C-alpha positions in Angstrom: 72.7 98.4 31.5 73.3 101.9 33.2 72.2 99.9 36.7 75.1 97.2 36.0 77.8 99.5 34.6 77.2 101.5 37.5 78.0 98.6 40.0 81.0 97.5 38.1 82.3 101.7 38.6 81.6 101.0 42.4 83.5 97.9 42.4 85.9 99.0 40.4 86.1 101.9 42.3 86.3 100.0 46.4 88.8 97.7 44.7 90.9 100.7 43.8 90.7 101.9 47.5 91.4 98.9 49.1 94.4 98.2 47.4 95.5 101.9 48.5 95.1 101.0 52.1 96.8 97.8 51.8 99.5 99.6 50.6 99.7 102.3 52.7 102.9 102.1 55.4 104.1 103.7 58.5 105.5 107.4 56.7 108.5 107.8 59.6 111.4 105.6 59.0 112.2 103.2 61.6 115.9 105.1 61.8 113.9 108.4 62.2 112.2 106.8 65.2 115.2 105.1 66.5 116.8 108.4 66.8 113.8 110.2 68.5 113.2 107.7 71.2 116.9 107.6 72.3 117.3 111.3 72.4 114.4 110.8 75.0 115.6 108.4 76.9 118.9 110.4 77.8 116.7 113.9 78.5 115.0 112.0 81.1 117.2 109.6 82.4 115.2 106.7 81.6 117.0 103.0 82.0 114.8 100.8 79.4 111.7 101.5 77.1 110.2 99.6 74.0 107.9 101.4 71.8 105.3 99.8 69.3 103.8 101.3 66.6 100.6 100.0 64.8 98.8 101.6 61.6 96.7 100.3 59.3 96.2 97.7 61.3 99.5 95.8 61.0 102.2 95.9 63.6 105.1 98.2 61.5 107.5 98.8 64.6 108.6 97.3 67.7 111.7 97.8 68.9 113.4 98.0 72.3 116.1 100.5 73.9 118.3 100.3 76.8 118.9 98.2 79.6 116.4 95.7 81.4 118.5 94.9 84.2 121.7 95.8 86.2 123.6 93.1 84.2 123.0 94.6 80.8 120.3 92.5 79.7 119.0 94.7 76.5 115.4 95.6 76.6 113.6 94.0 73.5 109.9 93.5 72.5 110.4 90.2 74.4 111.1 91.8 77.8 108.4 91.9 80.2 107.0 94.9 81.7 104.5 95.4 84.8 101.9 97.3 82.6 100.1 98.9 85.8 96.4 99.6 85.0 96.6 98.9 81.1 95.9 95.7 83.2 92.1 97.0 83.5 91.6 96.7 80.1 91.9 92.8 80.3 90.0 92.7 83.3 86.9 94.7 81.8 87.3 92.3 78.4 87.3 89.0 80.6 83.8 91.0 82.5 83.0 91.5 78.9 83.5 87.8 77.7 81.5 86.4 81.2 78.9 88.4 80.3 78.9 87.7 76.6 78.2 83.6 78.2 75.2 84.4 79.9 77.7 84.2 83.1 77.0 87.7 84.5 74.7 90.6 83.8 76.8 94.3 83.6 73.6 95.7 85.7 73.8 92.8 88.2 74.3 94.1 91.7 77.6 93.4 93.2 76.6 91.6 96.3 75.2 88.7 93.8 79.4 87.3 93.7 80.4 89.3 96.6 78.6 88.5 99.8 81.3 89.5 101.9 80.6 92.8 101.5 78.9 95.6 103.6 75.4 95.5 103.0 75.2 99.1 101.2 77.6 98.9 98.6 76.7 95.3 98.4 72.8 96.3 97.3 73.4 99.8 95.4 76.8 99.2 93.4 76.3 96.9 90.2 79.1 96.0 88.3 78.8 98.9 85.2 79.8 100.8 88.2 82.6 99.1 89.3 83.8 99.2 85.5 83.0 102.8 84.9 84.7 104.2 88.3 81.2 105.5 89.7 80.9 102.9 92.7 81.3 105.6 95.3 85.0 103.9 95.7 87.1 106.8 95.5 91.2 107.3 95.8 91.3 108.7 99.5 89.9 105.0 101.0 93.4 103.2 98.9 95.1 103.6 101.6 93.1 101.3 103.3 93.2 98.8 100.7 97.3 98.9 100.4 97.9 98.9 103.9 95.9 95.5 104.8 95.8 92.2 103.6 92.7 91.4 101.3 91.6 88.3 103.1 90.7 90.7 105.9 89.0 92.8 103.9 86.4 89.6 103.2 86.6 88.9 106.2 85.4 92.1 107.5 88.2 92.6 109.5 89.0 96.0 108.2 86.5 98.4 106.8 86.7 99.7 102.9 85.2 103.3 103.6 82.2 103.6 100.4 80.3 107.0 100.5 76.7 107.0 98.7 76.9 110.2 97.5 79.7 109.5 95.2 77.4 106.8 93.6 77.3 107.8 90.2 79.9 110.2 90.1 83.1 109.5 88.8 86.2 108.8 91.2 89.3 106.8 90.1 90.3 103.9 92.9 92.0 100.5 91.6 89.2 99.2 94.2 87.4 98.7 91.9 88.9 96.6 89.6 90.4 94.1 92.7 86.4 93.4 93.0 85.9 93.0 89.4 88.9 90.3 89.3 87.4 88.7 92.2 83.4 88.7 90.6 85.1 87.2 87.5 86.6 84.4 89.9 83.0 84.2 91.7 81.3 84.2 88.0 83.6 82.0 86.1 84.2 79.2 88.5 87.8 79.7 88.1 91.1 81.9 89.1 91.1 85.2 87.2 94.6 83.8 86.0 93.1 80.7 84.8 90.1 82.8 83.1 92.1 85.0 81.1 94.6 82.7 80.2 91.9 80.3 78.5 89.9 83.6 76.9 92.4 86.1 76.1 96.1 85.1 76.7 95.3 81.9 74.7 93.2 83.1 71.8 95.6 85.8 71.3 98.6 84.0 71.1 99.6 86.2 74.4 102.3 83.4 74.9 104.3 85.8 77.9 101.9 87.6 79.3 101.4 86.5 83.1 98.5 86.8 85.9 101.5 85.3 88.1 104.6 86.4 87.3 106.2 83.6 89.3 105.5 81.4 86.3 107.7 83.3 83.9 111.0 81.8 82.9 113.7 83.7 84.8 115.1 87.5 83.5 112.1 87.9 81.8 110.9 90.3 83.9 112.8 93.7 83.5 114.2 95.5 86.8 111.8 98.1 88.0 113.7 101.9 88.4 112.6 104.2 90.7 114.9 107.8 91.3 116.9 107.7 94.4 118.3 111.3 95.3 117.8 111.9 91.0 119.3 108.2 89.8 118.1 105.8 88.6 117.8 102.8 91.1 116.9 99.0 90.6 113.7 98.3 92.7 111.3 95.4 93.2 108.0 96.0 94.3 106.0 93.4 95.9 101.6 93.3 95.5 99.3 91.0 96.9 97.4 89.0 94.2 94.1 90.8 94.2 95.9 93.8 93.1 96.9 91.9 89.7 93.6 92.7 88.2 93.7 96.5 88.8 97.4 97.2 87.7 100.1 94.4 87.9 99.6 92.3 84.5 103.2 91.1 82.9 103.0 91.7 79.7 105.6 91.8 76.3 105.7 94.9 74.2 105.1 92.2 71.2 102.4 90.4 73.4 100.7 93.5 74.0 100.5 94.5 70.8 98.2 91.3 69.7 95.5 92.6 72.1 95.3 95.9 70.7 95.7 94.1 67.4 92.0 92.7 68.7 90.7 95.7 69.7 91.5 97.9 66.9 89.9 94.6 64.6 86.5 94.6 66.2 87.2 91.6 68.4 89.2 89.2 66.1 92.6 88.5 66.3 94.1 86.2 63.2 90.5 85.0 62.5 89.6 84.2 65.9 86.9 85.9 67.5 87.8 87.1 71.5 85.2 90.0 72.0 82.0 90.8 70.0 81.9 94.3 68.5 80.1 95.9 71.1 82.0 94.6 74.3 85.0 96.1 72.1 82.8 99.5 72.4 82.5 98.9 75.9 85.9 98.5 76.8 87.1 101.8 75.3 84.6 103.5 77.3 82.5 103.7 74.3 85.4 105.7 72.0 85.1 104.8 68.7 88.0 107.7 67.5 90.8 108.4 70.1 91.7 106.5 73.0 94.1 107.2 75.4 94.7 105.7 78.3 98.3 104.9 80.5 99.9 102.3 83.4 102.1 103.4 86.4 103.2 101.2 90.0 105.8 102.7 92.0 109.0 101.4 89.2 107.0 101.2 85.4 105.0 103.4 83.7 103.3 102.4 80.3 100.9 104.5 78.0 98.7 103.4 75.0 96.9 105.9 72.3 95.1 104.4 69.7 92.1 105.3 67.4 90.2 102.6 65.7 88.9 104.8 63.1 92.4 105.1 61.0 93.6 101.6 62.8 96.6 102.7 64.6 98.2 102.7 68.1 101.1 103.7 70.0 102.4 101.8 73.0 105.1 102.7 75.5 105.9 100.9 78.1 109.4 102.1 80.5 111.1 100.5 83.3 111.5 103.7 85.5 109.3 106.1 87.3 110.1 109.1 89.3 107.3 109.4 92.6 109.2 112.1 94.2 108.9 114.1 90.6 105.0 113.3 89.9 104.3 114.4 93.5 105.4 117.8 93.2 104.0 118.1 90.0 101.2 116.1 89.9 99.9 117.7 86.5 103.6 117.3 84.4 103.6 114.8 81.7 105.4 111.8 82.3 108.2 110.7 79.6 106.4 107.8 78.7 103.2 109.5 78.0 104.7 112.5 76.5 106.8 109.8 73.9 103.8 108.6 73.3 101.6 111.3 72.1 104.6 112.9 70.0 104.9 109.3 68.3 100.9 109.0 67.2 100.8 112.6 66.1 103.7 112.1 63.9 102.4 109.2 62.1 101.7 111.2 58.5 105.0 113.1 59.0 108.7 112.4 57.5 109.8 113.3 61.3 108.9 113.2 64.7 106.9 116.1 65.7 108.0 116.9 69.3 105.5 119.3 71.2 107.5 121.8 72.5 107.2 124.3 75.5 106.2 121.5 78.2 108.0 122.2 81.1 109.9 119.0 82.9 111.8 120.6 86.0 113.2 117.4 87.1 116.6 119.2 87.5 115.9 121.9 89.3 114.2 120.2 91.6 116.5 117.7 92.2 119.2 120.5 93.3 116.8 121.5 95.3 115.9 118.3 97.0 119.3 117.3 96.9 120.9 120.5 98.3 118.3 120.4 101.2 118.9 116.7 102.5 123.1 117.6 102.2 122.2 120.8 104.4 120.4 119.1 106.5 123.0 116.1 107.1 125.6 118.9 107.5 123.4 120.2 110.8 123.3 117.1 112.2 126.8 116.1 111.8 127.8 120.0 113.2 125.4 119.2 116.2 127.0 115.6 116.9 130.4 117.7 117.0 130.1 120.2 119.0 128.0 117.9 122.1 129.5 119.0 124.9 128.0 122.2 124.6 124.1 120.8 124.0 121.9 122.3 126.5 120.4 126.0 126.7 123.4 128.3 128.1 123.6 131.0 130.2 122.7 134.5 128.4 120.3 136.9 127.4 116.6 135.7 127.0 117.0 136.1 123.2 119.6 133.1 123.2 117.7 131.3 125.4 114.3 131.4 123.2 116.5 130.9 120.1 117.9 127.6 122.0 114.4 126.1 123.4 112.9 126.8 119.6 115.9 124.8 118.1 114.9 122.1 121.3 111.6 122.5 120.2 112.4 121.4 116.6 114.5 119.0 117.5 111.3 117.3 119.6 108.9 118.0 117.9 109.7 117.9 114.4 110.5 114.0 114.5 107.4 112.9 116.7 105.2 114.8 114.4 107.0 113.4 110.8 107.2 109.8 112.5 103.6 109.7 113.3 102.7 111.3 109.9 104.4 109.0 108.0 105.3 105.7 109.7 102.0 104.2 109.4 102.7 104.1 105.8 106.6 102.9 106.0 105.7 101.3 102.5 104.1 103.8 100.3 106.6 106.5 101.3 110.0 104.1 101.0 108.8 103.6 97.5 107.6 107.5 97.1 110.9 108.6 98.1 113.1 106.2 98.1 116.3 107.8 99.6 114.9 111.1 101.2 112.6 108.9 103.0 114.7 106.7 105.2 117.4 109.7 104.8 114.8 111.9 106.7 113.3 109.6 108.8 117.0 108.4 110.0 118.2 112.3 110.7 114.6 112.7 112.6 115.4 109.7 115.4 119.0 111.2 115.5 117.4 114.5 116.2 115.0 113.2 118.4 117.9 111.4 120.6 119.7 114.5 121.0 116.7 116.5 121.7 116.1 114.2 124.7 119.6 114.8 125.6 119.6 118.4 125.6 116.1 118.3 127.8 118.1 116.2 130.3 120.9 118.5 130.2 118.4 121.5 130.8 116.9 120.1 133.2 119.9 119.1 135.3 121.5 123.0 135.1 118.0 124.0 136.0 118.1 121.9 139.2 122.0 123.2 139.5 120.8 126.8 139.3 117.7 126.9 141.7 118.6 124.0 144.1 115.4 122.6 145.7 115.2 123.7 149.3 116.3 120.7 151.4 113.8 119.7 154.7 117.4 119.2 157.1 117.0 122.2 159.8 
């Protein structure tokens, strides 16, 4: 009888706890969240943003703000964004699905699936190494991949540097997940697009998520934006299909919440088992508590924070990124990350607890950059106006030395700058739109001026010191 009463007590207690859990809801009012996001958008000059909040395993908030394009299309939870490195979560999930199916082993050498790789990485690097960024491929070699057609890499026409000393040490590189995309195709006998569609997007009801954006309906994908002298400028970003597994899947806030709900639900979504629990743990880096991950392209920025213990998550998608600012302040927390963290830390609050004392000196940076650009333009115009005075004028040694130094700069700097940047022209155009083409154009003008000045200087020199003739 005593054991029976004790059992009844525990059943009643469990029921009370379950009812309390089911009744729990997001503490923040929607109006409070709306006001916070709108304020942050204005502060960081974001054209469009989508935010979702999951609490207690339920989607409690999903809303878009701002505009998706120059025509004024409003951002909604169904607006498409390029999700950057969040794509890697889909790719790693696909690898573990293949492992569950027995079609690959995580500890297989990658040469089993990619025989075209050089001998050393082919035999020493495993699938696990690629998943964990411990393969010996690092970010220093990523320029080679960006600037080379992937088919040339597969055919051995381009050598991708691999460092054996970095094997088993963590170095972030997108090339790891580009190779994983190739492995998925080799192990499954399907294209990457077909595999993720069949085993992830379909069971998760991700009806507006694409590995091939050309199959998306017109107007679905938001325009991306880069900073043009501090102002948002709409820009398209081309990429090869081999980059998709590493950072170029297209999804919506609504669809991505389905994927996160599956991870929070131990691999199950709407009663369908997509991943087993062990695979979920591996996808999240064996983190059972707080997991934070972000994605970025040149014109999109995304952020995810989730916690499987509390069944909660925050997702932030934005359609702009300031690459020049990130280049100058690599340790600065970007707007999407700031917004995501502030919302995550405010789940149990009545107001959003925005963390203060975090500098974001964007206005200061562009005041300096734009001022320098205006000064360079003014100097170039001034030099062109004074073209009649080109050449080193007569005078003391100081004037001649100064003129020679200026001339050396006008020729030396354009040649050096062109040599350093033209081979990565595509990257610089997206990293510094506006600023890079301006400086490149001015460099070309300075070079022409410098060459003309050298010619004028040579003529003046010959006039001052004529060559003695041979006539008697």
